[in-house]
C-alpha positions, 0 to 999 in steps of 0.5 A, spaced: 795 323 264 800 326 259 807 329 262 805 336 262 799 334 267 803 331 272 808 337 273 806 342 278 805 349 276 812 351 280 815 346 275 813 349 269 814 356 271 821 354 273 823 351 266 820 357 263 825 361 267 831 357 265 829 358 258 828 365 259 835 366 262 838 361 257 836 366 251 838 372 255 845 369 257 846 367 249 845 374 247 849 377 253 855 372 250 854 374 243 855 381 245 861 381 250 864 374 249 871 373 245 870 369 239 875 368 234 870 370 228 870 377 231 877 378 230 880 380 223 881 377 218 875 372 220 870 378 221 871 379 214 868 372 212 863 371 218 857 375 219 858 380 225 853 380 231 846 381 229 844 387 234 837 388 231 835 381 232 838 381 240 834 387 241 828 384 238 829 378 242 830 382 249 823 385 247 820 378 246 823 376 253 820 382 256 813 381 254 814 374 256 816 376 263 809 379 263 805 373 261 810 369 266 807 373 272 800 372 270 802 364 270 805 365 277 798 369 279 794 363 276 799 358 279 799 361 286 791 359 287 793 351 285 799 351 288 801 346 294 803 349 301 811 347 300 811 351 293 809 358 296 816 360 298 818 359 290 812 362 287 812 368 292 820 370 290 818 369 282 815 376 281 821 380 283 826 375 279 821 376 273 822 384 274 830 383 274 830 379 268 825 384 265 830 390 267 836 386 265 833 385 258 832 392 257 839 394 259 842 389 254 837 391 249 840 398 250 847 396 249 845 392 243 842 398 240 847 403 241 852 398 238 847 397 232 847 405 231 855 405 231 855 400 226 850 404 221 853 410 222 860 407 220 856 404 214 853 410 211 858 415 213 852 420 214 855 422 221 862 423 222 864 418 228 866 422 234 869 417 240 864 419 245 863 413 249 860 416 256 853 414 253 855 407 252 859 407 259 852 409 262 849 403 259 854 398 261 854 400 268 846 400 268 847 393 265 852 391 270 847 393 276 841 390 273 845 383 272 847 384 280 840 385 282 838 379 277 843 374 281 841 377 288 833 375 286 836 369 283 839 367 290 832 367 293 828 363 287 833 358 288 832 357 295 825 357 294 826 352 289 830 348 294 824 348 299 819 346 293 823 340 291 824 338 298 816 339 299 815 335 293 820 329 295 817 329 302 810 329 299 811 323 294 814 319 300 808 320 304 804 316 298 
């Protein structure tokens, strides 16, 4: 049997969740984290953050949320009893990931719009950051909700692992 056939549906879903969060966190870091390449004069040499690519990535992750929800429904039919708690918590977590990605895409799009206005000089720049502030607050709330939903997923995953270990020891 191949390694994929040996894995339980919940293991596959858990690994997919880890990859989705890793991609979202990488986009978050590239927008918000300090890096010396973002400082002048280094910013003149190295390319800046590609906000358009981040918007596209967040859109892809939102589409991936939908496919993962379908996978969870399919997995529930094939799952072992000890996987139930984990699989029941995943849809809410996926919803939180989707909202967080949408908010992060909004922040990236705002920053891209600012860059384009500066580059094309077609609009006199007005320092109105209230819209950006609202985007940041929405993203902060989405992140908080994601962390809360993640706690339930972690608890369900621990229960699934314990059941898997117990089930393996019985054989």
